[in-house]
C-alpha positions in Angstrom: 99.7 204.8 141.1 97.5 207.8 142.0 94.0 208.8 140.9 94.8 210.9 137.8 97.3 208.3 136.4 94.6 205.6 136.8 92.0 207.6 135.0 94.5 208.1 132.1 95.2 204.3 132.1 91.5 203.5 132.2 91.0 205.7 129.1 94.1 204.4 127.2 94.1 200.6 127.9 91.7 197.7 127.6 90.2 197.1 131.0 89.2 193.8 132.5 87.0 194.1 135.6 87.3 191.3 138.2 84.4 191.5 140.5 84.3 190.0 144.0 80.6 189.4 144.4 77.1 190.0 143.0 76.8 193.6 144.1 80.1 194.5 142.4 78.9 192.7 139.2 75.7 194.7 139.1 77.5 198.0 139.8 80.0 197.4 137.0 77.3 196.3 134.6 75.1 199.3 135.4 77.9 201.8 135.1 79.1 200.1 131.8 75.5 200.1 130.3 75.0 203.7 131.4 78.3 204.9 129.8 79.5 206.2 133.2 82.9 204.4 133.4 86.1 206.2 132.5 86.8 203.3 130.3 85.6 203.7 126.7 82.8 201.1 126.2 84.7 199.4 123.4 87.7 198.8 125.6 86.0 196.9 128.4 87.1 193.3 128.1 84.0 191.1 128.1 84.0 187.6 129.5 83.0 185.7 126.4 81.8 182.7 128.3 79.1 184.6 130.2 78.9 187.7 128.0 79.4 190.1 130.8 81.6 193.3 131.1 83.5 191.6 134.0 84.8 188.3 135.2 84.1 186.6 138.4 87.5 184.9 138.3 89.7 186.3 141.1 92.7 184.0 141.1 95.6 185.5 139.1 96.5 182.2 137.3 92.8 181.6 136.2 92.5 185.2 134.9 95.8 185.0 133.1 94.9 181.7 131.4 91.5 182.9 130.2 92.3 186.5 129.2 96.0 187.0 128.6 96.2 185.2 125.3 94.8 188.1 123.3 96.6 191.2 122.2 95.5 194.4 123.9 97.6 196.7 121.8 95.1 197.7 119.1 92.9 200.6 118.2 95.1 203.1 120.0 95.1 201.1 123.3 98.4 200.6 125.1 97.8 197.2 126.8 95.6 195.7 129.5 94.6 197.0 133.0 93.1 194.5 135.4 90.7 196.4 137.7 90.0 194.3 140.8 86.8 195.4 142.6 87.4 194.1 146.1 86.4 195.0 149.7 89.7 194.5 151.5 93.4 194.3 151.1 93.3 190.7 152.4 94.7 188.2 150.1 97.7 188.7 147.8 97.2 189.0 144.1 100.4 188.1 142.1 100.4 187.5 138.4 102.2 184.4 137.3 105.8 185.3 136.4 105.3 184.8 132.6 102.5 187.3 132.6 103.8 189.8 135.1 104.8 192.5 132.6 101.8 192.1 130.3 99.2 193.8 132.5 98.8 196.7 135.0 96.8 195.5 138.1 94.9 198.0 140.2 92.6 197.3 143.1 89.5 199.4 143.7 88.2 199.1 147.3 84.7 199.1 148.5 85.3 199.3 152.3 83.7 198.8 154.7 81.1 197.0 152.6 79.5 197.6 149.2 76.1 198.1 151.0 77.3 201.5 152.3 76.4 202.8 148.8 72.8 201.8 149.4 72.9 203.7 152.7 74.0 206.8 150.8 71.4 206.2 148.1 68.7 206.0 150.8 70.1 209.2 152.4 70.6 207.4 155.7 74.3 208.0 156.2 73.8 210.1 159.3 71.5 207.5 160.9 74.1 204.8 160.0 76.9 206.8 161.7 74.8 207.1 164.9 73.8 203.5 165.0 77.3 202.2 164.1 78.9 204.3 166.9 76.5 202.8 169.4 77.1 199.3 168.1 80.6 198.9 166.7 79.8 195.4 165.5 77.0 196.6 163.2 77.7 195.9 159.6 76.3 198.0 156.8 74.4 195.0 155.4 72.7 194.4 158.8 71.8 198.1 159.0 70.2 197.9 155.6 68.2 194.9 156.5 67.1 196.1 160.0 66.9 199.9 159.8 66.1 200.4 156.2 63.9 197.2 155.7 65.9 196.1 152.7 65.8 192.4 153.4 67.1 191.3 150.0 70.0 193.7 150.0 72.4 191.0 148.6 70.1 189.5 146.0 70.7 190.1 142.3 67.0 190.9 141.7 67.0 193.6 144.4 70.3 195.1 143.2 69.2 195.1 139.5 66.0 196.9 140.3 67.4 199.3 143.0 70.4 200.7 141.0 70.5 202.9 137.9 73.7 204.3 136.6 72.8 207.8 137.8 71.8 206.6 141.3 75.1 204.7 141.5 77.2 207.7 140.5 75.5 209.9 143.1 76.0 207.3 145.8 79.6 206.7 144.9 80.3 210.4 145.0 78.6 210.7 148.4 80.5 207.7 149.6 83.9 209.1 148.5 83.1 212.4 150.4 82.6 210.6 153.7 85.2 207.9 153.4 88.5 207.8 155.1 90.8 206.6 152.2 94.3 205.4 152.8 96.9 207.3 150.8 97.0 206.0 147.2 94.0 203.7 147.7 91.6 203.6 144.8 87.8 203.5 145.1 84.8 203.1 142.8 84.9 206.9 142.3 88.2 206.5 140.4 86.4 204.4 137.8 83.9 207.2 136.9 84.2 209.6 134.0 
């Protein structure tokens, strides 16, 4: 599925976000709270155990058991879309056979690392490019800690205070402009209104 079809599906289905880590959770929460997702707020499936607009579950069987018992054809919605927020193509995600036709699954990639958004927000992308060319092993999180002095880059407290919905949207747009995206690959930018 390409970008425009995904945007249409995000607007016409219930959407369950499956987040890989803390940074992804904060990003989806901030975009949801700020009304910046292409998904209507009332169609974001909440994890009723933790009262979050996402789940941390990542295994297909666990997600199916917890979320697929409800009907997602209501209020004009045409079913469920599982939006996986992940950083790589590694690991297969296959729904159990009995649930395979009940949900559209899309993966939104945050490669090379979610911290690249912070680099864009700090307007340090040019510096990152120079340093990463000199040191091919340099990871965005290490750059943020060493060059930008953001020692707590992976902590929930830092992420909650650093990001606003508007700052995220700008960083995501900047990221998409500079990113080499594989054909048909979805990114966080595809989740935005």
